[in-house]
N, C-alpha and C positions, 0 to 999 in steps of 0.2 A: 404515414407513408413509409415503403420500402425503399432504402438508397437503391439507385442504378447509376450505371455508366452512362453519360450522355454522348460525351464527344472524346474523341482520343486523337492527339497529334503525334507523329513520329517522323524525326529527322536524323540522316545519317546512321540507320541502323542496317547492317548487312547490304541486301540490294538495294534497299528503300532509300530514296533520296528524302523525298517528302511525301507523307500521306496522311489524310485525315479521314477519320471514320466517326460518322455520325450514326449513332447507334438507336435502335428501338427499344422499348421498354420490354419486348415479348422476345421472339425467336429470331435472332440475327444469324445470316450465314454468310461466309466468306469463300469465296471461289476464286479459281484463276489457274492459269497454266502453270505447269511443274517449273518452279525456280524463279516464281514471280515475287515470292515473298511473303507468302500467306502465313507460313510458320512465324517469319519475323513479327507479325502482328501480334500472334500470341507471346512471342520473346518480350515484345514491347509491353504488353500488359502486365507480363511476369516482372520486369524491371519496375513498374509503376506500383506494383504492391510489394516492394521488396526483395524481389527476387535476385540472384546472383548476377553480379555484373561482370561481363567477360569482354576485356577491351579488344579482343579478336573481332568481335561482333560490330564494331565501330566501323562505318562504311570507309572503304580507301578513299583518300582525298579528304575525307572529314576530320577535324580536329576532336569531335566528341559526338557522341549520340543524346539526344534529348526526346524524352518521352512527356507529354504533358496530358493529363485527363481532366475531364470537369465531370463531377459526380453531382446527382441530385440527392440530397439527404435532408432528413426531418431536423430541423433546428432544434427541436427538442429531443431528439435522440440520442442512443448511446454514441453513435459515431461523432455527432456534433460536440457531443461531451468531451470525447477524447481529443477532438481537435482543439477545442477550447483550453484543455489542461495542459496542451503545450504552447500556447499563446497563438494559435492560428485562428483565422477569421473565415466565416460563412457567410457570403453575399446573396440574399435573394435565393436561398436554399442551395446555392451552388457553391461546391467545393473544389478547389484547384489543387491538383498533385502534382509535382514534377519532379523528374530524375534526370540527371546527366551523369554520363559516363565517358571520361576522357580516353584518348587513344593511350594514354600512359597507364590507364587502369584507376584513376581517381573518379571517385563516386560520391556524388552528392544528392540531396533530396530536399523538397520543400514540401511544406503541408499548411495549406490555407496562407501562403505567403510567408511563412515562418520557416527557417532552415532547420531542419530536424536530423537525427541520426538515421540511418537507412533501417535500423532496425524497429523504429517507430512505424514506418509503413508495413514492416512484416507484421507487427503486432496489430494495426489497424485492419489488415487484409483478412484476418482471421473473422471479422463480422462484416466484410464485404465481398469477397469474391472466393470462389473454388475453382483451381485450375487442373484440369484433366488432360495431360498431354502424354505423348510417348515417352517423356523422360521426367514428367512431373505430375506423380501421384500421391503427393504427400499429405493432402489434408486428412482423407479417410483412412491413411494407414497409421495416424497416431491412435494408440489406445485410447488415450482420453477423449479424442474426437469420437472415438466408435462407441464408447460407453455412453457419452452425452447423447449420440445420435439414436442409439437405442432406448435409452430413457425418454427421449421425446417421443419416439415411435410408440413406446407403450403407453403413453397418453395419460389420461386420467387416473387410470388404475394405479398408477405410481406415485401420483402426486401427494396425496395425504400421508401414506407409509414414509415417503422421502422426506417431507417436512419433519414428521414426527422423529424420524432416525436422526436428522441433522442436528435437532434440538437436543436429544439425548447424548449424540456424540460429542457436541459441543461441551456440555457438561461433565461428561465422562473424560475428555482431554484435560479440562481444567483440572479435576480431582485427580488425575494421573499424575500431571506437572506437579501438583502442589506436595503430591504424595514422594515423588520422586526428589523435590527440591528437600523435604523434611529430613527423608531417609539418608541422604547423600550428605546434609550436613549435621548429622547426629553427633559426631564427634566434636565438629567446630562449634556446636551449641554447647555441648558439655564443657567445653573450655572457656566458653563465653560466660557461662553462668558461675562457673569456679571463680573466675576473676571478678566478677560482680559480688558474689559471696564473700570473697577476700576483702575486697574494698567495705562492703557493708559493714563487716565485722570490725574492722579498723575505726569505721566512723561511730558504730556503736559502743565500742570501748571508750573512745576520746569523749562521746556525748557532747559535742559542741553546741553553744547557744548562739542564736542570730545576734551578730554585733560583738560576740564575746572577745574576738580579736582586737578589736579596737579599744575596749574597755581594758585589756589588759597592757596594750600598748601605754595608756594614759597611766595606769598603776606602776608600771616600771619606771617610768620618767618621775614620777612622785617618790618612789623609795630611793631611786639613784641620786636624787637631789634633795634629800629630806633636810639635811642641815642647812643647805642654801635656802630653803624655802622658809624653814622656822625663823632662821637669822632675820630674812627680809620682812617677815610677818611681825617680828619683835620691833624691830627698827621703825616699820611704818606705825606700829602701836603707840611707840614712846612720842613719834613725832605728832600725833594727834592729841594723846592724853597725857603724855609726860610719863616720868618714873616716880611713882610715889615712894618708893624705897630708897631713892636716891637724895642726899641732903643737897647736892648741887643743882643750882638752877641756872646752868648757863645760858639756857634760852628758854623762852615760854612755849607752851604746846600750842597746837592748832586751836584746840577747844578754848583755852583762856583768852587767846587773842581774837578769835571771832566773837567771845562773850562779851570783850572789851568794847568791839567795834560796836555791837548791838546795843549795849549801854549808851554808847555816846550819841548814836542817832535815835533812839528810844526819848532821850531828854528833849529832844526838839521835833518830834514826828509830826507833834499837832499844828506845826506851822506852815507844813507843806505836804500835802499829798504824796508827792513823788518820793520824798523822803521816807514817808510811812512805808510805802511798797517796799524800799529797800530794807527798812528795819525789818519787816516780815520776812523777806528773804535770807536776812542774816540767821533769823530765828531757825528758818528750815535747814539753812547750813549748818548751824549748830547740831540741832537733832541728828542729821545726816552723818556729821563727822562721828558723832558719839556711837551710833549705829556701827558705822564701819569699824570704828576702833574695837567695839565689842566682837565684832566679827573676826578681827584680827587675832584678838587674844585666843579667841576659842580655836581658830585655825593653828596658832603657834602652839597651843596645847596637844593638837591632835596629830601633829606632824612630828614622827619620831623615826630614827633610823633603826630599820628591821632587815638585817641580812638573811635572816632565815626566812621571811616572806617574800624577799626579793628573789631569792633562790627559787623557792616555790613557783612564783608567778613567772619567771624566766624557763622553767622546765615546761611549764604548761603552754607557753608561747612556742617552743619547740615543737611539741605535739601538733599543736594548731597548725603550724609552719608546713609540718610534712603532709598533713591532709590538704592544705590549699595547694601546695606545690604539685599534688597528684590530681585533685578532683576540682579545683576551683580557684578563683581569684581572691574570695572571702568564705567566712564561714556560711554566710546565707547561700553562696553558689554551692558549697559544700554540701548543705543539707537540701538543696534543691536537687543536685546529682544522685544523692541517696534515694530521694523518693522515686526519680526516674528508674533507678537502677532496681529498686525493688519490685517496681513493675513489670521490668523487663525479666527479672528472675523468674517472676511468678508466670510470665509469658512462655520462657523457655522451658520450665517444669511442666507447663500444660501441654507441651509438644507431644509428648507421649500420648496423651489423652486424644489429642487433635489426631494423631496418625490413626489411632484406632477407630475414630469416627469416619475418617477420610478412607479407610481401608473397607469398612463396612458398606459406605455410599459406593465405592469404586465397584465392589463385588455386586451390589445391586443393580448399579448402572450396566455393569458387564452382560449380566443376565438379559436387561432389557434390551440392549444392543443387539445381542444373539438372536433374541425373538424377532427383531425388527430386521436384522439383516437377513434372516431367514425368509422374511416376507417378501423383502426386496427381491432376492434370488428366485421365488417362486415367482412373480410376476414378470422378472426379465426372461425367465426360462421359457415361460409362455410365450411372452413376446417376440424373444428369440426364434422359437419355432416356427411362428405365423411369417417372421420377417424371412427367414430363410426360404420358407416355402414360396413367398411372393417374390424374391430376386431370382430363385430358381426357374420360376415360371417365365419370368421376362427375359432370361438368358436363352430359353428355349426359343422365343420368338426372335432372339436378336443372333442366331445361327451360331448357338453354343447349346445345342440340344442334350448334350451328355454333362455339361457342366452342373456342379451343384455347389451352392453357397451354404455355410452353417454359420452360427453364431456361437464360438466355443467360451462358456463360462467356467473359469476356475476360481476356487477359493484363493484369496490373498492370505498372507501369513498372518495379517492383524487387521483391525478395524480401519477402514480409510473415512474419509469425509463423505463419501458416496455408498458406503457398504464395504463388503468383503470380496466383491466379485471383480474379476478381472477380465475385460471382455476384448475378444479378438476375432476378427471376420476373416474367415478361412474358406478356402476355394478347393473343389476337387475337379479338375478338368475333364475327368472321365471315371466311370464306375469304377475300375480297378484301383485309382489312386486315391491316397489318403488325403484327406482335406490340409491342406498346407496354408500358411499365411498369404494373403492377396499377392504380396509382391513377390512370392516365390511359386505361386500356384498358376499364375497367367502370364503371358507374354505381354508386350506393351501393349499390342492392339487389344489383345483379350482384356487386358485389365481397363482401358478405356471403356470398353462396353460393359463389363462388371461394374464399374464406377457409374455408367449412366445407368444402369439397370438399379443399382443402389439409391441413387439420386432420384430416381423416379418411384422407388417404393417409399423414399424418407420424404418425397415431395410434400410440402404444407407443415411437416412436422421440424424441417431443418430451417434455421433462422437465415442462412447465407443468401443474400438477394441476388448473386449474378454468378452465373456456372460459365466456365470456359472449357470446351472440348476441342483438342487438336486431333483431327483425323481419327475420331471416335469409329469410324466406319472402315478402318484398315482391315484388309482381308475379306469383305463382305461384299455381297451385291444381291442383285433381284430383290427377292420377298424380304429378306432379312434387312437390306437397305431402307425398304418401306417402313419396316417396323422400327428402326433406328430412327427415321425420321418423324413418324407417329409419336414415339417416345420423347422425343426432344420437345416436340409441339406440346406434349401433354405437361412436361417440366414447366415449359415457357407460361403455362397458366398460372403458375404462382412465383415464378422468377424470371429474371432477364436471363437470357441464354445466349452464347457467342458460340459458334460452332465453325471450324476449318474444315471442308470436305472436298473430297473428288467426286462424290457421286450426286446424281442429279436426283435419285430419289429421295435423299435427305433434303438437299436444297430447296426442294420443290415445297417442303413443309414451312418453308420461313416467312417470316411476317417481313422482314427486312432483308433484301438480297445484295451483298457488297461484293464487288469484284476487284481483285488487284490487276492492274492492266501492265503489261510487260511490254516494254520500250524493244525497238529491235537491235541495240547493242546490248541487251541482257540486264539492263538497269530499269528501274521504276520510273515513270514519269513523275513530275511534280504533281501533286495531288492525284497521285496514281489510284487510290482506292475511289472508286464511285459506287453510287447507288442506282440500281436499276429499277426501271419502270416497268410495266407489264410486258411491252412488246420485247424491250431488250433483255427482259428476264427468260422469255421462252428462247431468244435467240442465244443467249448463254446455256441454257440447259440443253439445247440441240447441240452445241459445241461439247458439251460434256457426255452427250449420249453417243454421237457419232464422229464426234472430232471435226465436224463441218456445220458452222452456225447457220449456213445458208441452205442447208439440206431440207426439202419439203419434208421428206419421211421424219426427219429428226425434230424438225418443227412440231409436227403433228403430234409425236410422241410427246415432246416436251409440254405442249399444251394440254395434252391428255393428263400427264402426270400433275400438272399445276390443277387441273381441275379435281381429280381424285382428293389431292390433298387439301383443296378448298372445301370439297365435301366432307371430308373427313373430320376438318376442325370445326365445320360448322355444326 
């Protein structure tokens, strides 16, 4: 389903005290006497969708203006997703949007019950509403919108080439970004490679081994305390085995004492198993002490003070300490750094080859993009010619017989995400005038008619579900007014249309006719916007025709207009 505005409540805006608009999904027309506040309704809709807040519009005596809108939306659609992204809630397909403007100029907005920046409403409005008023013709004046609208108008002819272009453009941009980065960082990469090579040369010269720094620390300790270690080993050896070279036997050695203990126990072991076990353990102790004593003797012989070797080891320690200080906590980490550095150097040195490969791919993609962009331009040019003719024909029927609308395609300086075409709608108000941008080639009233013609031509291709026209019929009457009404009704077949008008010929084509009632003191009564039935509608058209709602001639003319419009729509 397409979103649409279901109801709008306005309080304290301009001459409006309070008004409620219940809108149909088709063609809604809003009429009323001059000064009744019809344009304020359009202003209220503008505020609802992020329009500029003017505190001067706050009704005298009110502290703020409040506008609240109820919209029907698809719970699975794009609008619903945008609401959910900001934390808003949609209940039973109904979305509530609210905007307040204080007399001091403070503005606040709510979306689905969640307070949001006003800019969020503006962003949301791009998918919801297009306002065409005397002072508000911004939507289709934006180049991006004009390009998107023309592309939709071009239809299926453009879909496949555009998809191919977008895919190539995406890769082209990736390659261009990579090339730019590699080229810009050439010197930086060279410096990085030099530093890594210097470090690798240091590591290669030192040729560290895993765990070598720990082994060196142990060797330094041994060499630094060689005398103490040898003396300790010799003392322990004498304690265990004695000194066979000494004639003094001040104390017996450990092996002799354990042997004596074993001999004493062995003599009586057969009388008690417990004592036999102890005898066995004494035998094991004797063997163990002998082995330890042998190892101590060997160790004592191997330990010797070697100042030259100590100096060599300490120098090696200093070399490894320098590497560890620069590249890691120990030699294992240093070796791991060297392995990673070697890979990085290979990567950096391979960038030149990578640049060559990317340059070739970039050139190939550029050629492909050029071909695809030319195809897009060809399709758009054909669509632009059809579109210009169609809008010009519409303007002829809308009392602008000499006006001509063209679509100007110019080549951009570089590839863009949608091709190389810059799109601009231009209008020539008469044959002697060169085509100018829409906002310069037409007056306010003319611009509204131009926008109506454009929207009618775009109908079905434009995704915007609601169109608002404020006095699109300014400066016309008679047959041209009927044509405006007919085209608004045509547009309402595919979208919701809300129109403020003074012309009965336009109002007659509406599906829903709303009147802003004006109180005697110049203000609008509470709930001053009312929906008309068939009889009251003829009465209002009679007032608009003759200025007298009770005129029989005016009423007959009004009924005739309603019949013509109904037959035309049927």
